C-alpha positions as CSV (number, residue, x, y, z in Angstrom):
1,X,330.2,224.1,158.7
2,X,329.8,224.4,154.5
3,X,330.6,227.6,153.4
4,X,328.5,229.3,150.4
5,X,330.0,231.4,147.3
6,X,328.6,234.5,146.4
7,X,330.0,236.6,143.5
8,X,328.9,240.0,143.3
9,X,330.3,241.7,139.7
10,X,329.6,245.1,140.6
11,X,331.7,248.3,139.1
12,X,329.5,250.9,139.6
13,X,330.9,252.0,143.3
14,X,333.9,253.1,141.3
15,X,335.5,254.0,138.0
16,X,338.4,250.9,138.3
17,X,336.9,249.3,135.3
18,X,337.8,245.7,135.6
19,X,336.7,244.5,138.9
20,X,333.4,242.9,137.6
21,X,335.6,240.4,136.3
22,X,336.5,239.5,139.7
23,X,334.4,236.8,140.5
24,X,334.8,234.8,137.1
25,X,338.8,235.2,137.8
26,X,338.7,233.6,141.1
27,X,336.9,230.5,139.7
28,X,339.0,230.7,136.6
29,X,341.7,230.1,139.4
30,X,340.2,227.5,140.7
31,X,338.5,229.1,144.3
32,X,336.2,226.0,144.9
33,X,338.6,223.2,144.6
34,X,341.4,225.2,146.4
35,X,339.2,226.1,149.3
36,X,338.0,222.3,149.5
37,X,341.5,221.0,149.4
38,X,342.3,223.0,152.2
39,X,339.0,221.4,153.7
40,X,336.7,224.4,153.4
41,X,333.6,222.9,151.8
42,X,332.2,225.4,149.3
43,X,328.9,225.5,147.3
44,X,328.9,227.9,144.4
45,X,325.8,229.8,144.0
46,X,327.0,231.8,141.1
47,X,326.7,235.7,140.6
48,X,324.1,238.2,141.7
49,X,323.0,240.0,138.4
50,X,324.5,243.4,137.7
51,X,323.6,245.8,135.2
52,X,326.5,247.3,132.9
53,X,327.0,251.2,133.4
54,X,326.9,251.5,129.5
55,X,322.8,250.9,129.9
56,X,322.7,253.2,133.1
57,X,322.9,256.6,133.8
58,X,325.2,258.4,136.5
59,X,322.2,260.1,138.3
60,X,323.0,261.9,141.4
61,X,326.5,263.7,141.0
62,X,327.1,263.1,144.7
63,X,325.8,259.3,144.6
64,X,326.8,257.7,141.1
65,X,324.6,255.1,140.1
66,X,322.7,254.7,143.6
67,X,319.9,253.2,142.3
68,X,321.5,249.9,140.8
69,X,323.7,249.7,143.8
70,X,320.7,249.8,146.3
71,X,319.2,247.2,143.9
72,X,321.8,245.0,143.5
73,X,322.6,245.4,147.6
74,X,319.0,244.2,148.6
75,X,319.1,241.3,146.4
76,X,322.2,240.4,147.8
77,X,321.1,240.7,151.3
78,X,318.1,238.1,150.6
79,X,320.3,235.4,148.9
80,X,323.0,236.1,151.8
81,X,320.1,236.3,154.5
82,X,319.0,232.6,153.5
83,X,322.4,231.3,153.6
84,X,323.3,232.2,156.9
85,X,320.1,231.3,158.4
86,X,320.5,227.7,157.1
87,X,323.7,227.5,159.1
88,X,326.4,228.0,156.7
89,X,329.1,230.5,156.3
90,X,329.5,233.3,153.3
91,X,332.3,234.3,150.8
92,X,331.7,237.0,148.9
93,X,333.4,238.3,145.9
94,X,333.7,241.6,144.7
95,X,333.5,243.5,142.4
96,X,334.4,247.1,144.0
97,X,333.8,247.4,147.6
98,X,330.3,248.7,147.5
99,X,329.5,245.0,147.1
100,X,330.0,245.0,150.6
101,X,326.7,246.8,151.6
102,X,324.6,244.1,150.5
103,X,326.8,240.9,151.6
104,X,327.0,242.3,155.4
105,X,323.7,243.8,155.4
106,X,322.5,239.7,154.8
107,X,324.8,238.9,157.3
108,X,323.4,240.6,159.9
109,X,319.8,240.0,159.0
110,X,321.1,236.3,159.3
111,X,322.7,236.4,162.7
112,X,320.2,239.3,164.0
113,X,322.5,241.9,164.5
114,X,325.0,239.9,166.8
115,X,327.9,240.5,164.7
116,X,331.4,242.6,164.5
117,X,333.6,243.6,161.7
118,X,337.1,243.6,161.1
119,X,337.7,245.8,158.0
120,X,340.8,245.3,155.9
121,X,341.2,248.9,153.7
122,X,343.7,251.3,152.8
123,X,340.9,253.3,152.9
124,X,338.4,254.6,155.1
125,X,335.3,254.0,153.4
126,X,333.7,256.4,155.6
127,X,332.3,259.2,153.1
128,X,328.6,260.3,152.9
129,X,327.1,261.9,150.1
130,X,327.8,265.4,152.5
131,X,331.6,264.5,153.1
132,X,332.6,262.5,149.6
133,X,335.1,264.2,147.1
134,X,334.1,262.2,144.2
135,X,330.8,260.4,144.4
136,X,331.6,257.4,144.4
137,X,330.0,254.8,146.6
138,X,332.6,252.2,147.0
139,X,333.9,254.7,149.9
140,X,330.7,254.8,151.5
141,X,329.5,251.7,152.1
142,X,331.2,251.3,155.8
143,X,329.6,254.5,157.0
144,X,326.1,253.3,155.7
145,X,326.4,250.1,157.6
146,X,327.1,252.0,160.6
147,X,323.9,254.3,159.9
148,X,325.5,257.4,159.1
149,X,324.7,259.0,155.3
150,X,322.0,258.5,152.7
151,X,319.1,256.9,154.2
152,X,318.6,254.6,150.8
153,X,322.0,253.1,151.3
154,X,321.4,252.8,155.2
155,X,318.1,251.1,154.9
156,X,319.6,248.5,152.6
157,X,317.2,245.2,153.4
158,X,316.5,246.3,156.7
159,X,315.8,250.0,158.4
160,X,318.5,251.6,160.0
161,X,322.4,250.6,160.8
162,X,323.4,247.0,160.6
163,X,326.2,246.8,163.5
164,X,327.1,249.0,166.3
165,X,330.1,251.2,165.4
166,X,331.5,250.0,169.0
167,X,332.0,246.6,166.9
168,X,334.2,248.0,164.4
169,X,337.9,247.2,163.8
170,X,339.3,248.8,160.9
171,X,342.9,247.9,159.7
172,X,345.8,248.8,157.2
173,X,344.6,252.3,156.6
174,X,347.0,254.7,155.1
175,X,345.1,257.0,153.0
176,X,342.1,258.8,154.4
177,X,340.1,261.4,154.1
178,X,339.9,264.0,156.2
179,X,336.5,263.7,156.8
180,X,337.0,260.1,157.4
181,X,339.6,260.9,160.4
182,X,337.0,263.6,162.0
183,X,334.4,260.3,162.1
184,X,337.2,258.2,163.5
185,X,337.8,260.8,166.1
186,X,334.5,261.9,166.6
187,X,332.7,258.5,167.1
188,X,335.6,256.8,168.9
189,X,336.1,254.2,165.9
190,X,338.8,251.5,166.4
191,X,341.2,252.0,163.5
192,X,344.7,250.6,163.4
193,X,346.8,252.2,160.7
194,X,349.8,251.2,158.7
195,X,351.8,253.8,161.0
196,X,350.5,252.1,164.2
197,X,351.8,249.0,163.1
198,X,354.8,250.7,162.2
199,X,355.3,252.3,165.6
200,X,353.9,249.4,168.0
201,X,354.0,245.9,166.1
202,X,351.0,243.7,165.9
203,X,350.0,243.3,169.8
204,X,347.9,246.4,169.8
205,X,345.6,245.2,166.9
206,X,345.5,241.6,168.1
207,X,344.3,243.1,171.6
208,X,341.4,245.1,169.5
209,X,340.2,241.6,168.0
210,X,340.5,240.0,171.4
211,X,338.3,242.2,173.0
212,X,335.8,242.5,169.8
213,X,335.5,238.7,169.5
214,X,334.6,238.9,173.3
215,X,331.9,241.2,172.6
216,X,330.0,239.6,170.1
217,X,329.4,235.9,168.9
218,X,330.0,236.6,165.1
219,X,332.8,238.0,162.9
220,X,332.8,239.5,159.4
221,X,336.0,239.9,157.7
222,X,335.8,242.5,154.4
223,X,339.2,242.4,152.9
224,X,339.9,245.0,150.1
225,X,343.0,243.9,148.4
226,X,344.4,247.4,148.5
227,X,345.0,247.0,152.0
228,X,348.2,244.8,150.9
229,X,350.9,246.0,149.5
230,X,351.1,245.7,145.7
231,X,354.2,243.9,145.7
232,X,352.0,241.0,147.3
233,X,348.7,242.6,145.3
234,X,349.3,243.7,142.2
235,X,346.1,243.1,141.2
236,X,344.1,245.4,143.2
237,X,341.5,248.1,141.7
238,X,343.6,250.5,143.8
239,X,347.1,249.3,144.2
240,X,348.9,250.2,147.2
241,X,352.5,250.4,147.5
242,X,352.4,251.2,151.5
243,X,350.3,248.5,152.4
244,X,350.5,245.7,154.5
245,X,352.9,242.8,153.6
246,X,352.7,239.4,153.1
247,X,354.2,238.4,156.2
248,X,351.6,240.8,158.7
249,X,348.2,240.1,156.7
250,X,348.9,236.3,157.0
251,X,349.9,236.8,160.5
252,X,346.7,238.8,161.1
253,X,344.5,236.0,158.8
254,X,345.8,233.3,161.2
255,X,344.8,235.0,164.3
256,X,341.3,235.7,163.3
257,X,341.0,232.3,162.2
258,X,342.1,230.7,165.2
259,X,340.7,233.3,167.9
260,X,337.2,234.1,166.1
261,X,334.0,232.8,164.9
262,X,333.9,233.7,161.0
263,X,330.7,233.7,159.6
264,X,331.4,235.8,156.7
265,X,334.4,236.7,154.6
266,X,334.7,239.2,151.5
267,X,337.3,239.7,149.3
268,X,336.4,242.6,146.9
269,X,338.3,245.7,144.4
270,X,340.0,242.3,142.5
271,X,341.4,243.4,138.8
272,X,342.5,240.5,137.2
273,X,344.2,242.6,134.4
274,X,346.4,244.3,136.5
275,X,347.5,241.1,138.0
276,X,350.7,238.7,137.5
277,X,350.2,235.6,136.7
278,X,347.1,235.4,139.3
279,X,349.3,236.5,142.0
280,X,346.9,238.3,144.1
281,X,344.0,235.8,143.5
282,X,346.1,232.9,144.9
283,X,346.5,235.2,147.9
284,X,343.1,236.0,148.3
285,X,342.3,232.5,148.2
286,X,344.9,231.7,150.6
287,X,343.7,234.5,153.0
288,X,340.1,233.1,152.9
289,X,341.3,229.5,154.1
290,X,343.0,231.3,156.6
291,X,340.2,233.6,157.8
292,X,338.3,230.5,158.3
293,X,341.0,228.5,160.5
294,X,342.6,226.6,157.7
295,X,345.7,226.2,156.0
296,X,346.4,227.2,152.0
297,X,349.6,228.4,150.9
298,X,351.9,228.1,147.7
299,X,353.6,225.2,149.5
300,X,350.6,223.6,150.6
301,X,349.4,223.3,147.2
302,X,352.3,222.4,145.7
303,X,352.6,219.2,148.1
304,X,348.8,218.5,147.2
305,X,349.8,218.5,143.5
306,X,352.9,216.3,144.3
307,X,351.8,213.5,146.2
308,X,353.2,210.2,145.1
């Protein structure tokens, strides 16, 4: 199955300037060619046009830049919906994590809602305009996709929730707000925290993934790079010193790629100005390949470049 790459260089959902360069930096690192070498055929559609914050007003204090984020999300969803209906998979590159709002809304429309979400993030992204401490929308998109919060975000592209809350597996949490923890408890959401991993190992989360894959035909994977420890992902918008290790994230990506029908992947919050020799970008490329059931690593890349 061919994959289509869509860049969404939003940086309006947070104050972490630099993530808007993420899609271009991934291309500079050769993402299309490297995924092609891993047997993931990729067509690059370029970037969704996003306005620069210097020409915009912040607007509402609890929903900063909401009008432009909704506009970008609507356009992103239209593009992605068409891609999925044509039988292709989606690779979305952020931008901050508010890019997921449009990317997933398009996928959900394309598969008529028959989709579950595996969401890697150190944070919950389950705030609403009522609970937010910052007003930054990159902490609200997961709640919006489940139907909670401001209706402008909830109703992006199609009215109402984009997937059922029972079809979520959130992995890698270590910095949830109290309101987000309350939502997890109240709505009985499946969240596997870093503390759960340390206490119980990988088996419980593998079981969660199996159960989700058995309930829905399609799986969407959203990867905020801050879910990974900053030793391995220094180029995250909000580097995390207590995140998943390389061994853990690769094991999870391999398991998902082998056991799930992944129709879309997004990688968000990549800041190349914080990276070390494109280390984080290389890891992002590797994980995309593995989520699609393929193999790419520094070693496979080394061997490909040293064929006799």
